[in-house]
C-alpha positions in Angstrom: 15.8 -28.2 107.3 16.3 -24.4 107.3 18.4 -23.0 104.4 20.9 -20.7 106.2 22.3 -17.7 104.2 25.2 -15.5 105.0 22.9 -12.8 106.5 21.4 -15.4 109.0 24.7 -15.9 110.9 23.5 -13.5 113.6 20.7 -15.8 114.5 23.1 -18.5 115.6 25.9 -16.4 117.2 26.2 -14.0 120.1 29.2 -12.1 121.4 30.1 -13.5 124.8 33.0 -11.3 125.5 34.5 -8.1 124.0 33.4 -5.7 121.4 34.3 -5.8 117.7 36.1 -2.8 116.2 35.6 -3.1 112.4 38.5 -0.8 111.7 41.0 -3.2 113.2 42.8 -5.9 111.2 41.0 -9.0 112.3 41.9 -12.7 112.5 39.0 -15.2 112.7 39.3 -18.7 114.2 37.1 -21.4 115.7 38.6 -23.2 118.7 37.7 -25.8 121.2 40.1 -26.7 124.1 43.1 -25.1 122.5 44.7 -23.8 125.7 48.0 -25.5 124.8 48.4 -23.4 121.7 46.7 -20.1 122.7 49.7 -18.2 124.3 52.0 -18.9 121.3 49.1 -18.3 118.8 48.1 -14.9 120.1 51.7 -13.8 120.7 52.7 -14.7 117.1 49.8 -13.1 115.4 50.1 -9.9 117.4 53.8 -9.8 116.5 53.1 -9.9 112.8 50.5 -7.2 112.9 47.0 -8.5 113.7 45.1 -6.1 115.9 41.9 -8.1 116.8 40.9 -11.7 117.2 37.4 -12.8 116.5 37.1 -16.3 118.1 34.3 -18.8 118.2 34.7 -20.8 121.4 33.0 -24.0 120.7 32.3 -25.2 124.2 35.8 -25.3 125.6 36.2 -26.7 129.1 40.0 -26.3 129.5 40.1 -22.7 130.5 40.3 -21.3 126.9 37.2 -19.2 127.2 38.4 -17.4 130.4 41.9 -16.9 128.9 40.5 -15.4 125.7 37.9 -13.2 127.6 40.8 -11.7 129.6 42.6 -10.5 126.4 41.7 -6.9 125.5 42.1 -7.6 121.8 39.9 -10.8 121.7 36.2 -11.0 120.9 34.7 -14.3 121.9 31.6 -15.6 120.2 29.3 -18.4 121.3 26.9 -20.2 118.9 23.7 -22.0 119.3 24.7 -24.8 117.0 28.0 -26.6 117.8 30.8 -26.8 115.1 29.9 -30.3 114.0 26.1 -29.9 113.7 24.8 -30.5 110.2 23.0 -27.7 108.4 22.0 -26.5 104.9 23.7 -23.4 103.5 22.5 -21.5 100.4 25.1 -19.2 99.1 24.4 -15.8 97.3 24.5 -17.5 93.9 21.7 -19.9 95.0 23.9 -23.0 95.4 22.6 -25.2 98.2 25.0 -27.5 100.1 24.9 -29.8 103.1 27.7 -28.8 105.5 28.7 -28.5 109.1 27.9 -25.4 111.2 31.6 -24.7 111.7 32.1 -24.4 107.9 29.0 -22.1 107.7 30.4 -19.9 110.5 33.7 -19.5 108.7 31.9 -18.4 105.5 29.3 -16.2 107.1 30.2 -14.8 110.5 32.9 -12.3 109.6 30.4 -10.6 107.3 28.5 -9.5 110.4 31.5 -7.5 111.7 34.1 -7.0 109.0 32.2 -6.4 105.8 34.5 -4.6 103.3 37.7 -5.6 105.1 40.4 -8.2 104.7 40.1 -10.9 107.3 42.5 -13.7 108.2 41.4 -17.3 108.7 43.6 -19.8 110.6 43.3 -22.6 113.1 44.9 -22.6 116.6 47.7 -25.0 115.4 48.5 -22.9 112.2 51.1 -20.2 112.1 51.5 -17.9 109.2 55.0 -16.9 108.0 55.7 -13.4 106.7 57.6 -13.4 103.3 61.3 -12.3 103.3 61.7 -8.6 103.9 58.1 -8.1 105.1 57.8 -6.9 108.7 54.0 -6.8 109.0 50.9 -8.6 107.6 49.6 -5.1 106.8 52.2 -4.9 103.9 50.7 -8.1 102.5 47.1 -6.8 102.8 48.1 -3.5 101.2 49.7 -5.3 98.3 46.5 -7.4 97.7 44.3 -4.3 97.9 46.5 -2.3 95.5 46.4 -5.2 93.0 42.7 -5.7 93.3 43.1 -9.2 94.6 40.2 -10.6 96.7 42.4 -13.1 98.5 45.7 -14.9 98.9 46.2 -18.6 99.3 48.8 -20.4 101.3 50.7 -23.6 101.3 49.8 -25.6 104.4 53.1 -27.2 105.5 53.1 -29.8 108.2 56.1 -29.5 110.6 57.4 -32.5 112.5 60.2 -33.8 114.7 62.9 -36.3 113.6 61.4 -39.3 115.5 58.2 -40.3 117.1 60.0 -40.3 120.5 60.4 -36.5 120.1 56.7 -36.1 120.6 57.1 -36.4 124.3 57.4 -33.6 126.8 55.5 -30.3 127.1 54.1 -28.3 124.2 56.3 -25.2 123.7 54.6 -21.9 124.5 56.1 -19.8 121.7 56.3 -20.0 117.9 60.1 -20.1 118.1 59.8 -22.9 120.6 57.5 -24.9 118.3 59.9 -24.5 115.4 62.8 -25.6 117.6 60.9 -28.7 118.9 59.3 -29.7 115.5 61.8 -28.2 113.0 61.3 -30.4 109.9 59.2 -30.0 106.8 59.0 -31.4 103.3 60.7 -29.1 100.8 58.3 -29.8 98.0 55.7 -27.5 96.4 52.1 -28.0 97.3 50.3 -25.2 95.3 50.8 -23.7 91.9 49.2 -20.3 91.3 47.3 -20.0 88.0 46.4 -16.5 86.9 42.7 -15.9 86.8 41.9 -19.4 88.2 41.8 -21.3 91.4 45.2 -22.7 92.4 46.4 -26.1 91.3 47.3 -28.6 94.1 50.5 -30.5 93.8 52.2 -33.4 95.5 51.1 -35.0 98.8 50.9 -33.9 102.4 53.3 -35.2 105.0 50.3 -37.1 106.5 49.7 -38.9 103.3 53.4 -39.8 103.0 53.5 -41.2 106.5 50.3 -43.3 105.9 52.1 -44.8 102.9 55.4 -45.4 104.7 53.8 -47.1 107.7 51.3 -49.1 105.6 48.1 -47.4 106.9 45.3 -48.4 104.6 41.5 -47.5 104.7 39.4 -49.9 106.6 35.6 -49.9 106.7 34.0 -50.1 110.2 30.4 -51.2 110.4 28.4 -50.1 113.5 24.7 -50.6 114.4 22.5 -50.9 111.3 25.6 -50.5 109.1 26.3 -54.2 109.8 23.3 -54.9 107.6 23.7 -52.2 105.0 26.5 -49.6 104.4 25.8 -47.0 101.8 28.4 -46.0 99.3 28.4 -42.5 100.8 29.1 -43.9 104.3 31.8 -46.2 102.9 33.5 -43.3 101.1 33.4 -41.3 104.3 35.7 -43.9 105.9 38.4 -43.4 103.3 41.3 -41.2 104.0 40.4 -37.5 104.4 43.3 -35.6 102.8 45.2 -33.3 105.0 45.0 -29.8 103.6 47.7 -28.7 101.3 46.4 -25.2 100.9 43.9 -22.7 102.4 42.8 -19.1 102.0 44.2 -17.3 105.0 43.5 -13.7 103.8 40.2 -12.8 102.2 38.3 -9.6 101.4 34.8 -9.8 102.9 32.4 -8.1 100.5 29.1 -8.7 98.6 31.2 -10.3 95.8 34.0 -12.0 97.7 33.6 -14.8 100.2 34.7 -18.3 101.2 32.9 -21.2 99.6 34.1 -23.8 102.2 36.9 -24.6 104.5 39.8 -23.8 102.2 38.6 -22.0 99.0 37.1 -18.6 98.0 34.7 -17.9 95.2 37.0 -15.6 93.3 40.5 -16.5 92.0 43.2 -15.5 94.5 46.2 -13.4 93.8 48.5 -14.9 91.2 51.6 -13.1 92.7 51.3 -14.0 96.4 51.5 -17.5 97.8 51.9 -17.5 101.6 53.1 -20.3 103.8 51.4 -21.7 107.0 53.2 -24.0 109.5 50.7 -26.6 110.6 51.8 -28.2 113.9 50.0 -31.6 113.8 52.8 -33.8 115.1 53.5 -32.3 118.5 53.4 -33.3 122.2 49.6 -33.0 121.9 49.3 -35.5 119.0 47.9 -38.4 121.1 45.6 -36.1 123.1 44.4 -34.4 119.9 43.5 -37.8 118.4 41.6 -38.8 121.4 39.7 -35.5 121.6 38.8 -35.4 117.9 37.5 -39.0 118.0 35.4 -38.3 121.1 34.2 -35.0 119.8 33.3 -36.3 116.3 32.8 -32.8 114.8 35.5 -33.1 112.2 34.8 -34.2 108.7 33.1 -37.6 108.4 33.0 -38.0 112.2 36.8 -37.6 112.5 37.6 -40.7 110.4 41.1 -39.3 109.7 41.9 -39.4 113.4 41.2 -43.1 113.5 44.0 -43.5 111.0 46.2 -41.1 112.9 45.7 -43.4 116.0 46.9 -46.4 113.9 49.8 -44.4 112.6 50.9 -43.4 116.1 50.7 -46.9 117.3 52.8 -48.2 114.4 55.4 -45.5 114.7 55.8 -46.0 118.5 56.2 -49.8 118.0 59.0 -49.2 115.5 60.5 -46.0 117.1 59.7 -44.6 113.7 61.3 -41.7 111.9 59.3 -38.8 110.4 62.2 -38.1 108.0 62.6 -39.0 104.3 64.8 -37.8 101.5 62.9 -34.5 101.1 62.7 -33.6 104.7 64.7 -30.5 105.7 65.2 -28.5 108.8 63.8 -25.0 108.9 66.3 -22.1 108.9 64.5 -19.2 107.4 61.6 -18.3 105.1 63.8 -18.1 102.0 63.7 -21.9 102.0 60.0 -21.7 101.2 60.7 -19.4 98.2 63.5 -21.6 97.0 61.4 -24.8 97.0 58.1 -23.3 95.7 56.1 -23.3 99.0 56.0 -19.5 98.9 55.8 -16.8 96.2 56.1 -13.1 96.9 57.3 -10.3 94.6 60.7 -9.0 95.6 59.8 -5.4 94.8 
């Protein structure tokens, strides 16, 4: 198997629409059939200051590609290996890892276009909040640059409605609409910044809490030859894959600074800036997303987590289940994130 390096990304990718302007503040994302979120996603990130969207379209057939290609600030990339294809990546330090093509693209592709610049990384169902008093993401980038920080991490906060019955209806087409339809979050810290080190993860995601509340436990499935023998690696892959509690949404792309996987960077992030991302998992698209992820199979461990999501949805629907617990609060403003430790940002 070929060992792909950062500089090899151009062998697997081609620009299908648009032209990259390296001087524009760029957001990078990989998408497949995300037409439901795209209008709200683009409108939100334009509103907070992003100037260009570098999007890998991973074989969408729901109109996403045509929609993105019609946007003057979007550059759409196609790749010869799909997101879930296995490959071997060797990083600049010589470390070799088996990973998926989508993880490699996230690490390597922005270096082709945005070397020396800060680049944002979010998924289609993730919406970054600006800190209190900040009117543009440019202010956050300038703070990081002035402090010599290579990146900033964020708490990934799952938003949800009150009850499973509230997942019905159409998916809202704006960020404000999404917050109105799915307004609740857990007011508990998920990340602790440690000066000079990688962040410390705290607590549990809302997904993990729901699995416990509704008695969802890992179950081993044996298919084909696995009925005769199931390796420990294959068995472990069918355990719960944790929902992310953090990620690195802003990173300086340089010869020294890069992502090392889906959520982490190689250099310690800022110890003064902790951002917050709203992750809209539990929406009107929840059942459809489960079905698509399981059919696609490109997520980690062949989308094992979505098998458990399917079981969770069935149990919640059978009981008209509530998403709420003693630490669930309704979103009012970003100061709530500061107050409960989900966001850190200097006041001056």
